[in-house]
All heavy atoms as an XYZ file, in Angstrom:
876
protein
N      44.651    -28.592    -39.511
C      43.359    -29.050    -39.022
C      43.330    -28.989    -37.495
O      44.244    -29.449    -36.839
C      43.121    -30.481    -39.502
C      41.809    -31.045    -39.074
S      41.525    -32.630    -39.857
C      41.303    -33.619    -38.429
N      42.268    -28.378    -36.952
C      42.123    -28.288    -35.503
C      41.647    -29.623    -34.951
O      40.812    -30.288    -35.553
C      41.117    -27.214    -35.123
C      41.594    -25.827    -35.379
C      40.559    -24.846    -34.880
C      41.011    -23.441    -35.157
N      40.040    -22.461    -34.716
N      42.174    -29.987    -33.817
C      41.723    -31.218    -33.194
C      40.624    -30.884    -32.199
O      40.683    -29.855    -31.526
C      42.881    -31.914    -32.454
O      43.413    -31.008    -31.503
C      43.944    -32.351    -33.435
N      39.622    -31.744    -32.110
C      38.553    -31.483    -31.148
C      39.110    -31.467    -29.725
O      40.055    -32.149    -29.399
C      37.585    -32.629    -31.344
C      37.882    -33.164    -32.690
C      39.342    -32.914    -32.920
N      38.505    -30.678    -28.884
C      38.920    -30.527    -27.505
C      37.700    -30.723    -26.615
O      36.601    -30.381    -26.983
C      39.491    -29.115    -27.333
C      39.917    -28.755    -25.950
C      40.444    -27.328    -25.949
C      40.731    -26.901    -24.542
N      41.200    -25.537    -24.477
N      37.917    -31.286    -25.444
C      36.802    -31.451    -24.513
C      36.397    -30.082    -23.997
O      37.238    -29.296    -23.588
C      37.195    -32.347    -23.341
C      37.444    -33.795    -23.725
S      36.023    -34.597    -24.437
C      35.087    -34.916    -22.991
N      35.108    -29.778    -24.042
C      34.608    -28.495    -23.555
C      34.065    -28.670    -22.151
O      34.037    -29.770    -21.610
C      33.502    -27.960    -24.478
O      32.456    -28.910    -24.521
C      34.030    -27.699    -25.871
N      33.572    -27.583    -21.562
C      33.098    -27.607    -20.181
C      31.921    -28.560    -19.984
O      31.718    -29.076    -18.917
C      32.702    -26.207    -19.750
C      33.887    -25.302    -19.692
C      33.478    -23.927    -19.220
N      34.445    -22.909    -19.549
C      35.603    -22.739    -18.958
N      35.958    -23.537    -17.995
N      36.416    -21.772    -19.309
N      31.131    -28.762    -21.025
C      29.987    -29.669    -20.872
C      30.350    -31.084    -21.320
O      29.483    -31.896    -21.570
C      28.775    -29.146    -21.640
C      29.020    -29.052    -23.135
O      30.166    -29.228    -23.580
O      28.050    -28.811    -23.863
N      31.666    -31.357    -21.438
C      32.209    -32.672    -21.771
C      31.793    -33.183    -23.138
O      31.775    -34.372    -23.385
C      31.836    -33.704    -20.703
C      32.488    -33.389    -19.381
O      33.578    -32.822    -19.338
N      31.834    -33.744    -18.304
N      31.428    -32.302    -24.053
C      31.127    -32.728    -25.408
C      32.305    -32.366    -26.295
O      33.030    -31.413    -26.031
C      29.851    -32.057    -25.921
O      30.046    -30.671    -25.987
N      32.504    -33.126    -27.345
C      33.597    -32.836    -28.264
C      33.179    -31.678    -29.163
O      32.095    -31.658    -29.713
C      33.921    -34.057    -29.105
C      34.519    -35.160    -28.272
C      35.804    -35.610    -28.904
N      36.459    -36.546    -28.027
C      37.660    -36.334    -27.531
N      38.311    -35.249    -27.820
N      38.214    -37.212    -26.755
N      34.058    -30.711    -29.278
C      33.737    -29.530    -30.048
C      35.034    -28.847    -30.432
O      36.107    -29.213    -29.969
C      32.864    -28.599    -29.206
O      32.695    -27.378    -29.866
N      34.926    -27.837    -31.270
C      36.089    -27.009    -31.565
C      36.427    -26.219    -30.311
O      35.660    -26.170    -29.371
C      35.786    -26.070    -32.736
C      35.565    -26.791    -34.054
C      36.796    -27.559    -34.533
O      37.922    -27.032    -34.425
O      36.627    -28.689    -34.988
N      37.540    -25.540    -30.330
C      37.967    -24.773    -29.159
C      36.906    -23.765    -28.718
O      36.259    -23.147    -29.536
C      39.257    -24.035    -29.463
C      40.397    -24.967    -29.649
C      41.648    -24.207    -30.000
N      42.749    -25.068    -29.698
C      43.694    -24.792    -28.840
N      43.700    -23.642    -28.222
N      44.650    -25.641    -28.599
N      36.770    -23.604    -27.425
C      35.844    -22.635    -26.858
C      36.541    -21.278    -26.869
O      37.662    -21.157    -26.372
C      35.454    -23.020    -25.416
C      34.576    -21.964    -24.799
C      34.792    -24.371    -25.387
N      35.912    -20.243    -27.440
C      36.567    -18.937    -27.461
C      36.748    -18.396    -26.044
O      35.910    -18.595    -25.177
C      35.618    -18.047    -28.262
C      34.391    -18.825    -28.473
C      34.617    -20.234    -28.077
N      37.867    -17.728    -25.832
C      38.122    -17.171    -24.504
C      37.705    -15.699    -24.481
O      37.587    -15.058    -25.515
C      39.598    -17.298    -24.154
O      40.362    -16.522    -25.053
N      37.483    -15.190    -23.283
C      37.107    -13.798    -23.114
C      37.863    -13.245    -21.913
O      37.893    -13.856    -20.857
C      35.605    -13.671    -22.888
N      38.448    -12.100    -22.083
C      39.150    -11.423    -21.007
C      38.177    -10.471    -20.338
O      37.403     -9.782    -21.008
C      40.336    -10.644    -21.575
C      41.176     -9.874    -20.585
C      41.856    -10.837    -19.621
C      42.207     -9.041    -21.308
N      38.199    -10.436    -19.024
C      37.283     -9.562    -18.306
C      38.019     -8.829    -17.199
O      38.980     -9.336    -16.645
C      36.094    -10.353    -17.726
O      35.227     -9.445    -17.087
C      36.527    -11.395    -16.743
N      37.557     -7.631    -16.910
C      38.091     -6.858    -15.786
C      36.971     -6.677    -14.783
O      35.830     -6.431    -15.148
C      38.553     -5.489    -16.255
C      39.782     -5.534    -17.086
C      40.196     -4.130    -17.415
N      41.455     -4.162    -18.117
C      42.043     -3.115    -18.634
N      41.473     -1.923    -18.519
N      43.178     -3.229    -19.244
N      37.341     -6.787    -13.511
C      36.357     -6.556    -12.461
C      37.074     -6.057    -11.219
O      38.252     -6.327    -11.040
C      35.545     -7.813    -12.182
C      36.310     -9.010    -11.706
S      35.288    -10.470    -11.470
C      34.999    -10.972    -13.145
N      36.359     -5.334    -10.375
C      36.967     -4.838     -9.138
C      37.456     -5.992     -8.264
O      36.926     -7.106     -8.326
C      35.840     -4.087     -8.443
C      34.825     -3.828     -9.491
C      34.980     -4.890    -10.520
N      38.453     -5.707     -7.438
C      39.034     -6.741     -6.575
C      37.989     -7.332     -5.627
O      38.006     -8.538     -5.353
C      40.194     -6.162     -5.782
N      37.062     -6.494     -5.158
C      36.030     -7.010     -4.241
C      35.115     -8.010     -4.939
O      34.745     -9.028     -4.356
C      35.178     -5.855     -3.675
O      34.634     -5.100     -4.754
C      36.008     -4.943     -2.788
N      34.782     -7.738     -6.192
C      33.937     -8.661     -6.950
C      34.695     -9.950     -7.249
O      34.144    -11.047     -7.142
C      33.453     -8.006     -8.245
C      32.532     -8.826     -9.127
C      31.280     -9.251     -8.355
C      32.142     -8.041    -10.366
N      35.973     -9.827     -7.604
C      36.774    -11.016     -7.881
C      36.913    -11.872     -6.625
O      36.881    -13.098     -6.705
C      38.150    -10.612     -8.417
C      38.936    -11.764     -8.971
S      38.061    -12.522    -10.363
C      38.732    -14.155    -10.325
N      37.011    -11.227     -5.460
C      37.083    -11.977     -4.205
C      35.799    -12.766     -3.977
O      35.832    -13.915     -3.529
C      37.346    -11.027     -3.034
N      34.660    -12.154     -4.308
C      33.380    -12.860     -4.168
C      33.288    -14.033     -5.141
O      32.786    -15.102     -4.796
C      32.217    -11.896     -4.391
C      32.054    -10.892     -3.275
C      30.909     -9.942     -3.559
C      30.771     -8.891     -2.473
N      29.683     -7.955     -2.746
N      33.786    -13.834     -6.362
C      33.783    -14.920     -7.350
C      34.667    -16.064     -6.868
O      34.297    -17.238     -6.965
C      34.253    -14.410     -8.732
C      34.510    -15.562     -9.685
C      33.239    -13.450     -9.319
N      35.835    -15.740     -6.341
C      36.742    -16.778     -5.844
C      36.135    -17.514     -4.658
O      36.272    -18.737     -4.546
C      38.088    -16.158     -5.487
C      38.878    -15.746     -6.725
C      40.138    -14.965     -6.411
O      40.335    -14.569     -5.234
O      40.918    -14.738     -7.349
N      35.449    -16.792     -3.782
C      34.778    -17.448     -2.654
C      33.689    -18.387     -3.154
O      33.529    -19.506     -2.647
C      34.189    -16.399     -1.706
N      32.935    -17.950     -4.176
C      31.888    -18.803     -4.760
C      32.526    -20.033     -5.403
O      31.995    -21.140     -5.299
C      31.098    -18.003     -5.794
C      29.862    -18.693     -6.285
C      28.610    -18.591     -5.778
C      29.759    -19.592     -7.404
N      27.736    -19.367     -6.508
C      28.417    -19.990     -7.511
C      30.679    -20.087     -8.324
C      27.971    -20.866     -8.481
C      30.235    -20.967     -9.295
C      28.892    -21.352     -9.370
N      33.671    -19.829     -6.062
C      34.371    -20.944     -6.712
C      34.801    -21.982     -5.681
O      34.640    -23.188     -5.896
C      35.571    -20.423     -7.492
N      35.338    -21.522     -4.568
C      35.778    -22.443     -3.520
C      34.578    -23.187     -2.940
O      34.616    -24.404     -2.753
C      36.546    -21.678     -2.424
C      37.888    -21.194     -2.986
C      36.758    -22.550     -1.189
C      38.607    -20.196     -2.102
N      33.500    -22.465     -2.687
C      32.304    -23.089     -2.110
C      31.682    -24.123     -3.047
O      31.066    -25.083     -2.593
C      31.277    -22.019     -1.757
N      31.843    -23.917     -4.358
C      31.254    -24.839     -5.339
C      32.276    -25.758     -5.975
O      31.965    -26.449     -6.954
C      30.513    -24.028     -6.409
C      29.271    -23.394     -5.854
O      28.263    -24.055     -5.680
N      29.355    -22.108     -5.524
N      33.494    -25.768     -5.444
C      34.555    -26.677     -5.870
C      34.839    -26.593     -7.373
O      34.866    -27.610     -8.073
C      34.205    -28.117     -5.471
C      35.427    -29.024     -5.512
O      36.541    -28.522     -5.289
O      35.260    -30.236     -5.787
N      34.993    -25.364     -7.865
C      35.380    -25.139     -9.262
C      36.493    -24.102     -9.291
O      36.719    -23.387     -8.311
C      34.197    -24.658    -10.136
C      33.132    -25.723    -10.262
C      33.612    -23.373     -9.605
N      37.187    -24.006    -10.424
C      38.227    -22.985    -10.528
C      37.570    -21.642    -10.859
O      36.413    -21.599    -11.283
C      39.291    -23.385    -11.557
C      38.744    -23.520    -12.957
O      37.939    -22.706    -13.389
N      39.191    -24.543    -13.667
N      38.291    -20.526    -10.651
C      37.677    -19.213    -10.882
C      37.152    -19.010    -12.302
O      36.119    -18.375    -12.500
C      38.812    -18.236    -10.565
C      39.670    -18.965     -9.585
C      39.608    -20.404    -10.016
N      37.814    -19.569    -13.298
C      37.345    -19.433    -14.671
C      35.981    -20.094    -14.863
O      35.066    -19.522    -15.449
C      38.372    -20.049    -15.625
O      37.912    -19.995    -16.944
N      35.849    -21.315    -14.339
C      34.563    -22.009    -14.433
C      33.501    -21.314    -13.581
O      32.317    -21.307    -13.930
C      34.699    -23.467    -13.986
C      35.409    -24.323    -15.029
O      35.419    -23.926    -16.209
O      35.951    -25.380    -14.646
N      33.925    -20.719    -12.463
C      32.975    -20.001    -11.614
C      32.374    -18.820    -12.366
O      31.161    -18.606    -12.326
C      33.670    -19.519    -10.339
N      33.217    -18.060    -13.068
C      32.713    -16.928    -13.850
C      31.750    -17.429    -14.915
O      30.674    -16.870    -15.115
C      33.879    -16.127    -14.461
C      34.665    -15.442    -13.342
C      33.368    -15.106    -15.472
C      35.963    -14.816    -13.800
N      32.118    -18.503    -15.595
C      31.267    -19.101    -16.643
C      29.896    -19.458    -16.063
O      28.856    -19.107    -16.609
C      31.976    -20.336    -17.178
C      31.260    -21.123    -18.229
C      29.980    -21.569    -18.209
C      31.796    -21.554    -19.470
N      29.693    -22.272    -19.341
C      30.803    -22.277    -20.135
C      33.029    -21.433    -20.075
C      30.997    -22.858    -21.381
C      33.215    -22.024    -21.311
C      32.214    -22.706    -21.955
N      29.890    -20.187    -14.945
C      28.631    -20.641    -14.352
C      27.807    -19.482    -13.808
O      26.571    -19.471    -13.931
C      28.917    -21.653    -13.244
C      29.468    -22.968    -13.781
C      29.830    -23.936    -12.673
O      29.425    -23.769    -11.528
N      30.605    -24.963    -13.017
N      28.464    -18.488    -13.207
C      27.732    -17.342    -12.675
C      27.091    -16.523    -13.789
O      25.974    -16.028    -13.634
C      28.659    -16.476    -11.818
C      29.035    -17.097    -10.469
C      30.168    -16.314     -9.830
C      27.831    -17.147     -9.557
N      27.780    -16.381    -14.913
C      27.188    -15.669    -16.053
C      25.974    -16.434    -16.567
O      24.917    -15.851    -16.840
C      28.228    -15.446    -17.175
C      27.561    -14.992    -18.457
C      29.267    -14.436    -16.734
N      26.090    -17.766    -16.689
C      24.945    -18.570    -17.138
C      23.771    -18.438    -16.168
O      22.624    -18.301    -16.590
C      25.349    -20.036    -17.282
C      26.183    -20.311    -18.510
C      26.540    -21.779    -18.654
O      26.501    -22.523    -17.656
O      26.860    -22.177    -19.781
N      24.047    -18.466    -14.858
C      22.979    -18.311    -13.866
C      22.311    -16.948    -13.993
O      21.087    -16.831    -13.908
C      23.532    -18.477    -12.447
C      23.862    -19.894    -12.010
C      24.611    -19.866    -10.685
C      22.597    -20.717    -11.877
N      23.116    -15.915    -14.196
C      22.565    -14.576    -14.343
C      21.701    -14.449    -15.578
O      20.644    -13.804    -15.551
N      22.114    -15.074    -16.665
C      21.322    -15.004    -17.895
C      20.016    -15.777    -17.750
O      18.982    -15.363    -18.263
C      22.131    -15.534    -19.077
C      23.309    -14.660    -19.496
C      24.151    -15.372    -20.546
C      22.844    -13.318    -20.017
N      20.052    -16.895    -17.052
C      18.839    -17.686    -16.869
C      17.881    -17.002    -15.902
O      16.669    -17.144    -16.020
C      19.176    -19.089    -16.371
C      19.810    -19.930    -17.442
S      20.218    -21.642    -17.042
C      19.825    -21.879    -15.388
N      18.401    -16.242    -14.939
C      17.552    -15.566    -13.962
C      16.715    -14.483    -14.615
O      15.655    -14.131    -14.116
C      18.397    -14.960    -12.848
N      17.172    -13.961    -15.744
C      16.429    -12.909    -16.425
C      15.229    -13.415    -17.202
O      14.406    -12.631    -17.653
N      15.093    -14.717    -17.342
C      13.975    -15.284    -18.085
C      12.709    -15.244    -17.246
O      12.728    -15.518    -16.050
C      14.283    -16.733    -18.485
C      15.497    -16.939    -19.374
C      15.703    -18.422    -19.616
C      15.332    -16.209    -20.690
N      11.604    -14.901    -17.878
C      10.318    -14.890    -17.173
C       9.741    -16.306    -17.169
O       9.950    -17.077    -18.095
C       9.341    -13.972    -17.892
C       9.715    -12.531    -17.783
C       8.709    -11.680    -18.548
N       8.785    -10.330    -18.081
C       7.922     -9.794    -17.230
N       6.918    -10.489    -16.777
N       8.061     -8.565    -16.832
N       8.985    -16.631    -16.114
C       8.343    -17.941    -16.100
C       7.383    -18.069    -17.282
O       6.720    -17.111    -17.659
C       7.568    -17.963    -14.789
C       8.052    -16.817    -14.002
C       8.706    -15.853    -14.941
N       7.319    -19.221    -17.834
C       6.436    -19.428    -18.980
C       4.999    -19.593    -18.522
O       4.720    -19.831    -17.343
C       6.855    -20.686    -19.758
O       6.701    -21.816    -18.893
C       8.279    -20.595    -20.244
N       4.110    -19.455    -19.449
C       2.690    -19.635    -19.148
C       2.429    -21.058    -18.665
O       1.567    -21.278    -17.821
C       1.850    -19.317    -20.384
C       0.362    -19.334    -20.129
C      -0.069    -18.306    -19.091
O       0.488    -17.228    -18.996
N      -1.056    -18.645    -18.297
N       3.223    -22.009    -19.159
C       3.059    -23.398    -18.725
C       3.337    -23.512    -17.234
O       2.600    -24.167    -16.490
C       3.993    -24.328    -19.533
C       3.960    -25.745    -18.997
C       3.629    -24.297    -21.003
N       4.410    -22.861    -16.770
C       4.739    -22.901    -15.349
C       3.649    -22.238    -14.521
O       3.302    -22.721    -13.439
C       6.077    -22.212    -15.088
C       7.241    -22.998    -15.636
O       7.120    -24.176    -15.919
N       8.364    -22.337    -15.796
N       3.107    -21.125    -14.992
C       2.054    -20.430    -14.265
C       0.805    -21.298    -14.174
O       0.154    -21.365    -13.122
C       1.744    -19.101    -14.940
N       0.466    -21.964    -15.264
C      -0.709    -22.839    -15.268
C      -0.502    -24.005    -14.313
O      -1.408    -24.366    -13.556
C      -0.977    -23.357    -16.693
O      -1.141    -22.243    -17.557
C      -2.207    -24.234    -16.741
N       0.695    -24.571    -14.325
C       0.997    -25.696    -13.434
C       0.911    -25.262    -11.971
O       0.356    -25.971    -11.126
C       2.392    -26.241    -13.754
C       2.849    -27.358    -12.862
C       2.139    -28.657    -13.179
N       2.695    -29.706    -12.350
C       1.982    -30.579    -11.685
N       0.678    -30.578    -11.795
N       2.550    -31.476    -10.939
N       1.421    -24.080    -11.655
C       1.370    -23.568    -10.285
C      -0.070    -23.358     -9.846
O      -0.433    -23.659     -8.699
C       2.156    -22.262    -10.183
N      -0.900    -22.853    -10.765
C      -2.310    -22.633    -10.435
C      -3.012    -23.966    -10.175
O      -3.829    -24.078     -9.255
C      -2.992    -21.879    -11.570
C      -4.367    -21.391    -11.227
C      -4.922    -20.483    -12.292
C      -6.283    -19.944    -11.911
N      -6.823    -19.022    -12.903
N      -2.684    -24.989    -10.962
C      -3.279    -26.317    -10.750
C      -2.870    -26.885     -9.395
O      -3.698    -27.448     -8.673
C      -2.837    -27.270    -11.860
C      -3.442    -26.989    -13.211
C      -2.830    -27.848    -14.312
O      -1.942    -28.677    -14.023
O      -3.239    -27.675    -15.469
N      -1.581    -26.758     -9.054
C      -1.119    -27.267     -7.762
C      -1.795    -26.535     -6.610
O      -2.206    -27.152     -5.622
C       0.404    -27.126     -7.663
C       1.223    -28.027     -8.586
C       2.689    -27.654     -8.530
C       1.024    -29.485     -8.221
N      -1.920    -25.214     -6.735
C      -2.590    -24.434     -5.695
C      -4.049    -24.857     -5.570
O      -4.576    -24.980     -4.456
C      -2.483    -22.945     -6.010
N      -4.711    -25.082     -6.702
C      -6.117    -25.501     -6.675
C      -6.268    -26.847     -5.970
O      -7.217    -27.042     -5.190
C      -6.674    -25.569     -8.096
N      -5.347    -27.763     -6.209
C      -5.411    -29.071     -5.551
C      -5.243    -28.938     -4.044
O      -5.936    -29.607     -3.269
C      -4.341    -30.003     -6.112
C      -4.642    -30.425     -7.529
O      -5.777    -30.354     -7.985
N      -3.619    -30.850     -8.254
N      -4.328    -28.084     -3.604
C      -4.119    -27.884     -2.171
C      -5.347    -27.234     -1.552
O      -5.802    -27.633     -0.475
C      -2.848    -27.031     -1.923
C      -2.754    -26.612     -0.467
C      -1.615    -27.804     -2.339
N      -5.913    -26.249     -2.236
C      -7.108    -25.565     -1.724
C      -8.265    -26.548     -1.607
O      -9.017    -26.517     -0.628
C      -7.478    -24.365     -2.621
C      -6.412    -23.272     -2.477
C      -8.858    -23.812     -2.268
C      -6.520    -22.163     -3.505
N      -8.407    -27.433     -2.596
C      -9.472    -28.442     -2.535
C      -9.307    -29.327     -1.298
O     -10.282    -29.678     -0.636
C      -9.465    -29.313     -3.788
C     -10.018    -28.589     -5.000
O     -10.757    -27.594     -4.826
O      -9.687    -29.017     -6.135
N      -8.076    -29.695     -0.974
C      -7.817    -30.552      0.179
C      -8.077    -29.865      1.506
O      -8.413    -30.504      2.494
N      -7.919    -28.536      1.526
C      -8.105    -27.790      2.768
C      -9.499    -27.201      2.909
O      -9.804    -26.591      3.932
C      -7.078    -26.644      2.839
C      -5.614    -27.049      2.866
C      -4.732    -25.817      2.760
C      -5.301    -27.838      4.121
N     -10.335    -27.373      1.901
C     -11.653    -26.742      1.893
C     -12.566    -27.214      3.000
O     -12.419    -28.300      3.561
N     -13.550    -26.385      3.301
C     -14.550    -26.677      4.332
C     -15.576    -27.641      3.750
O     -16.317    -27.293      2.827
C     -15.212    -25.359      4.763
C     -16.239    -25.551      5.858
O     -16.309    -26.671      6.409
O     -16.962    -24.580      6.159
N     -15.625    -28.850      4.267
C     -16.536    -29.865      3.763
C     -17.997    -29.544      4.036
O     -18.897    -30.017      3.337
N     -18.253    -28.726      5.039
C     -19.633    -28.396      5.402
C     -20.211    -27.303      4.509
O     -21.424    -27.130      4.455
C     -19.694    -27.955      6.865
N     -19.349    -26.569      3.795
C     -19.826    -25.479      2.937
C     -20.437    -26.053      1.662
O     -20.109    -27.164      1.239
C     -18.674    -24.545      2.577
N     -21.323    -25.288      1.044
C     -21.936    -25.739     -0.207
C     -20.894    -25.683     -1.324
O     -19.861    -25.014     -1.205
C     -23.120    -24.834     -0.593
O     -22.627    -23.535     -0.882
C     -24.162    -24.775      0.517
N     -21.175    -26.378     -2.417
C     -20.249    -26.410     -3.543
C     -20.029    -25.007     -4.110
O     -18.909    -24.650     -4.483
C     -20.777    -27.347     -4.630
N     -21.079    -24.208     -4.151
C     -20.968    -22.833     -4.650
C     -20.063    -21.983     -3.778
O     -19.246    -21.195     -4.270
N     -20.213    -22.136     -2.441
C     -19.357    -21.390     -1.513
C     -17.898    -21.810     -1.665
O     -16.996    -20.974     -1.675
C     -19.795    -21.606     -0.061
C     -21.057    -20.842      0.285
O     -21.395    -19.897     -0.461
O     -21.691    -21.200      1.307
N     -17.678    -23.119     -1.769
C     -16.294    -23.604     -1.934
C     -15.683    -23.072     -3.214
O     -14.533    -22.636     -3.242
C     -16.270    -25.130     -1.917
C     -16.383    -25.723     -0.530
C     -15.992    -27.194     -0.500
N     -16.731    -28.012     -1.434
C     -17.846    -28.669     -1.157
N     -18.361    -28.614      0.052
N     -18.457    -29.396     -2.071
N     -16.449    -23.068     -4.304
C     -15.942    -22.574     -5.590
C     -15.632    -21.077     -5.512
O     -14.616    -20.623     -6.034
C     -16.953    -22.850     -6.694
N     -16.495    -20.328     -4.853
C     -16.285    -18.891     -4.703
C     -15.025    -18.608     -3.885
O     -14.200    -17.762     -4.248
C     -17.505    -18.257     -4.038
O     -17.268    -16.910     -3.756
N     -14.855    -19.326     -2.787
C     -13.673    -19.142     -1.942
C     -12.399    -19.515     -2.690
O     -11.388    -18.823     -2.596
C     -13.810    -19.987     -0.673
C     -14.913    -19.527      0.245
C     -15.117    -20.503      1.370
N     -16.287    -20.144      2.164
C     -16.788    -20.905      3.108
N     -16.242    -22.069      3.405
N     -17.848    -20.504      3.785
N     -12.480    -20.617     -3.417
C     -11.317    -21.079     -4.178
C     -10.932    -20.047     -5.225
O      -9.746    -19.720     -5.394
C     -11.643    -22.421     -4.840
C     -10.531    -23.021     -5.642
C     -10.964    -24.373     -6.189
C      -9.946    -24.994     -7.081
N     -10.380    -26.301     -7.585
N     -11.909    -19.497     -5.921
C     -11.649    -18.489     -6.943
C     -10.984    -17.258     -6.351
O     -10.020    -16.729     -6.898
C     -12.956    -18.109     -7.630
O     -12.754    -17.055     -8.530
N     -11.480    -16.811     -5.199
C     -10.887    -15.634     -4.540
C      -9.455    -15.907     -4.110
O      -8.588    -15.053     -4.225
C     -11.727    -15.219     -3.343
C     -12.965    -14.447     -3.735
C     -13.653    -13.930     -2.515
N     -13.851    -15.064     -1.596
C     -14.729    -15.110     -0.636
N     -15.496    -14.090     -0.392
N     -14.858    -16.164      0.129
N      -9.195    -17.121     -3.613
C      -7.834    -17.457     -3.191
C      -6.875    -17.523     -4.375
O      -5.735    -17.071     -4.288
C      -7.826    -18.791     -2.434
C      -8.375    -18.751     -1.018
C      -8.541    -20.160     -0.479
C      -7.475    -17.933     -0.121
N      -7.339    -18.079     -5.477
C      -6.466    -18.203     -6.655
C      -6.179    -16.846     -7.295
O      -5.098    -16.624     -7.823
C      -7.075    -19.157     -7.680
C      -7.077    -20.630     -7.268
C      -7.826    -21.459     -8.294
C      -5.667    -21.147     -7.082
N      -7.138    -15.940     -7.236
C      -6.932    -14.604     -7.809
C      -6.032    -13.755     -6.931
O      -5.340    -12.876     -7.420
C      -8.269    -13.884     -8.003
C      -9.073    -14.411     -9.152
C     -10.350    -13.606     -9.277
C     -11.213    -14.123    -10.396
N     -12.476    -13.374    -10.482
N      -6.043    -13.986     -5.637
C      -5.246    -13.194     -4.710
C      -6.048    -12.043     -4.144
O      -7.134    -11.732     -4.621
N      -5.486    -11.371     -3.142
C      -6.190    -10.248     -2.514
C      -6.476     -9.141     -3.516
O      -5.644     -8.826     -4.361
C      -5.223     -9.764     -1.437
C      -4.302    -10.905     -1.205
C      -4.230    -11.660     -2.488
N      -7.641     -8.551     -3.394
C      -8.079     -7.511     -4.321
C      -7.124     -6.323     -4.327
O      -6.881     -5.719     -5.370
C      -9.485     -7.052     -3.932
C     -10.199     -6.309     -5.020
C     -11.655     -6.073     -4.664
O     -12.298     -7.005     -4.129
O     -12.125     -4.959     -4.925
N      -6.529     -6.013     -3.175
C      -5.630     -4.866     -3.070
C      -4.383     -5.041     -3.940
O      -3.783     -4.081     -4.394
C      -5.169     -4.656     -1.615
C      -6.280     -4.449     -0.621
C      -6.862     -5.764     -0.113
O      -6.107     -6.723      0.124
O      -8.087     -5.839      0.017
N      -3.968     -6.291     -4.149
C      -2.731     -6.551     -4.867
C      -2.926     -6.839     -6.350
O      -1.967     -6.873     -7.103
C      -1.980     -7.719     -4.230
C      -1.600     -7.473     -2.805
C      -2.035     -8.321     -1.805
C      -0.817     -6.398     -2.454
C      -1.684     -8.105     -0.485
C      -0.456     -6.162     -1.143
C      -0.891     -7.027     -0.155
N      -4.134     -7.070     -6.785
C      -4.368     -7.444     -8.179
C      -3.898     -6.382     -9.152
O      -3.379     -6.686    -10.209
C      -5.843     -7.737     -8.413
C      -6.262     -9.043     -7.812
C      -7.680     -9.391     -8.165
N      -8.203    -10.270     -7.128
C      -9.458    -10.367     -6.796
N     -10.358     -9.651     -7.411
N      -9.834    -11.184     -5.849
N      -4.069     -5.113     -8.798
C      -3.656     -4.024     -9.696
C      -2.149     -3.896     -9.750
O      -1.594     -3.410    -10.720
C      -4.298     -2.709     -9.255
C      -5.796     -2.793     -9.241
C      -6.444     -1.626     -9.925
O      -5.731     -0.746    -10.389
O      -7.682     -1.628     -9.974
N      -1.452     -4.331     -8.708
C       0.003     -4.208     -8.652
C       0.707     -5.330     -9.401
O       1.895     -5.226     -9.677
C       0.457     -4.201     -7.198
N      -0.006     -6.388     -9.762
C       0.613     -7.528    -10.429
C       1.053     -7.145    -11.824
O       0.294     -6.608    -12.609
C      -0.384     -8.697    -10.534
C      -0.903     -9.244     -9.226
C      -0.109    -10.375     -8.663
N       0.187    -11.447     -9.551
C      -0.440    -12.624     -9.552
N      -1.421    -12.852     -8.740
N      -0.064    -13.554    -10.398
N       2.323     -7.401    -12.122
C       2.853     -7.067    -13.454
C       2.769     -8.249    -14.403
O       2.956     -8.092    -15.602
C       4.324     -6.600    -13.346
C       4.403     -5.298    -12.585
C       5.196     -7.655    -12.719
N       2.490     -9.434    -13.878
C       2.437    -10.619    -14.724
C       1.030    -10.914    -15.256
O       0.821    -11.902    -15.915
C       2.949    -11.842    -13.957
C       2.105    -12.174    -12.740
O       1.481    -11.250    -12.197
O       2.097    -13.355    -12.333
N       0.094    -10.008    -14.997
C      -1.278    -10.196    -15.480
C      -1.764     -8.971    -16.204
O      -1.380     -7.852    -15.865
C      -2.207    -10.441    -14.293
C      -1.958    -11.746    -13.616
C      -3.144    -12.069    -12.781
N      -3.117    -13.472    -12.447
C      -3.985    -14.036    -11.691
N      -4.973    -13.340    -11.193
N      -3.910    -15.313    -11.427
N      -2.619     -9.151    -17.181
C      -3.192     -7.966    -17.854
C      -4.109     -7.216    -16.898
O      -4.666     -7.794    -15.961
C      -3.968     -8.558    -19.024
C      -4.188     -9.985    -18.685
C      -3.082    -10.387    -17.770
N      -4.268     -5.930    -17.146
C      -5.137     -5.111    -16.294
C      -6.578     -5.578    -16.434
O      -7.023     -5.951    -17.523
C      -5.055     -3.646    -16.699
C      -3.683     -3.035    -16.503
C      -3.418     -2.841    -15.031
C      -2.076     -2.178    -14.834
N      -1.596     -2.254    -13.495
N      -7.319     -5.558    -15.337
C      -8.711     -5.984    -15.339
C      -9.566     -4.947    -16.064
O      -9.348     -3.749    -15.949
C      -9.210     -6.171    -13.906
N     -10.529     -5.425    -16.825
C     -11.467     -4.524    -17.508
C     -12.469     -3.991    -16.506
O     -12.943     -4.712    -15.643
C     -12.193     -5.277    -18.612
C     -11.278     -5.694    -19.718
C     -12.084     -6.344    -20.815
N     -11.166     -7.085    -21.681
C     -11.490     -8.155    -22.339
N     -12.695     -8.646    -22.249
N     -10.612     -8.751    -23.099
N     -12.822     -2.728    -16.651
C     -13.781     -2.143    -15.706
C     -15.124     -1.943    -16.362
O     -15.340     -1.897    -17.477
C     -13.261     -0.820    -15.207
C     -12.045     -1.041    -14.333
C     -11.607      0.262    -13.685
C     -10.426     -0.039    -12.794
N      -9.997      1.074    -12.040
């Protein structure tokens, strides 16, 4: 019977499988420098760097995009011209939230505009 062992996330679990890896000396030097800077051993540094790399590949969710748009709208409301009419303020706010017209076609996170 295997005895539980403490894993990297401090939870009790069966043994964590090991993996052997090869990398150029220059890359290993960078990993070791990162390990020293983050006060971990090289094995844990590789583990954490792989997790960071995998998480970086995730796209922001629609929830995050909606939240960012709400925060931007609140800031725009606070900076708006009080002397302008409500229609003008709404038009300006809409243009700011959509972004410059030149860049709208280049955005990969939005569907193409219908013509």
